[in-house]
C-alpha positions in Angstrom: 3.9 19.5 -3.6 5.0 17.9 -0.5 7.5 14.9 -0.4 5.5 13.5 2.6 2.5 11.3 2.1 0.7 10.6 5.2 -2.5 8.9 6.5 -3.2 8.3 10.2 -0.2 7.1 11.7 1.5 6.2 8.3 4.0 8.6 6.8 6.0 8.1 3.6 8.8 10.5 2.8 9.2 10.2 -1.0 12.6 12.2 -1.2 14.3 9.6 1.2 12.1 6.5 0.6 11.6 6.2 4.3 8.3 4.9 5.9 7.3 5.5 9.4 4.3 3.8 11.1 3.3 5.2 14.5 6.6 7.2 14.7 8.8 4.0 14.0 10.8 3.4 10.8 9.7 0.3 9.1 11.6 -1.4 6.2 9.7 -2.2 3.0 11.0 -4.1 -0.1 10.8 -1.8 -3.3 7.4 -3.1 -4.6 5.8 -3.0 -1.2 7.0 0.6 -0.9 5.8 1.4 -4.6 2.4 -0.3 -3.7 2.0 1.6 -0.3 2.8 4.8 -2.0 0.4 4.4 -4.9 -2.4 3.4 -2.3 -1.7 6.3 -0.1 -1.7 8.6 -3.1 -5.2 7.2 -4.1 -6.9 6.9 -0.8 -10.5 5.5 -0.7 -10.2 4.5 -4.5 -10.7 0.8 -5.3 -8.1 -0.8 -7.8 -8.3 -4.2 -9.1 -5.3 -6.6 -9.1 -4.8 -6.0 -12.8 -4.8 -2.2 -12.3 -2.4 -2.5 -9.4 -0.1 -4.6 -11.8 -0.3 -2.0 -14.4 0.4 1.0 -11.9 2.9 -0.6 -9.6 4.5 -3.4 -11.6 4.6 -1.6 -14.9 3.1 -4.4 -16.8 5.8 -6.8 -15.7 4.7 -9.9 -17.8 6.4 -12.2 -15.4 3.9 -11.7 -12.5 0.5 -12.6 -12.0 -2.5 -11.3 -10.2 -1.9 -13.1 -7.0 1.5 -11.4 -6.7 -0.6 -8.4 -5.5 -2.2 -10.4 -2.9 1.2 -11.4 -1.6 2.4 -7.8 -1.4 -0.9 -6.7 0.4 -0.5 -9.5 2.9 3.1 -8.4 3.7 2.0 -4.7 4.0 -0.7 -5.8 6.4 1.7 -7.9 8.4 3.9 -4.7 8.9 0.8 -2.6 9.8 -0.7 -5.3 12.3 1.6 -4.6 15.2 0.5 -0.9 15.0 -3.3 -1.7 14.7 -3.3 -0.5 11.4 -3.8 -3.4 9.0 -7.6 -2.6 8.5 -6.5 0.5 6.5 -5.5 -1.8 3.6 -9.1 -3.2 2.6 -10.2 -6.1 0.5 -13.0 -5.1 -1.7 -14.7 -8.4 -2.6 -14.9 -8.8 -6.3 -13.3 -5.7 -7.0 -9.8 -5.3 -5.6 -8.0 -3.2 -2.8 -8.2 0.2 -1.3 -6.4 2.2 1.2 -8.8 3.9 3.6 -8.8 5.3 7.1 -12.7 4.8 7.3 -14.3 1.3 7.9 -15.1 -0.8 4.8 
């Protein structure tokens, strides 16, 4: 299996923990990195906040579902200058997904 996850202009090198967007290196906090990696690995699948807490935060009881919203917002802010924020999609009443295709 490749250590590079990619979608469109986003590439994640899992062996070096480096993320590039449109060829530029971007700096992510550890949870942002884990969230992006998880969503890239499961493109086009919708995950509820609780599912994301389970898979990305390992059931850390100190965080609530809105923590996911904060991290999604941060990731969108990093992708926005590259015109890629729309890849992180909110699915009303369900959760979030990463998709290269329009909602």
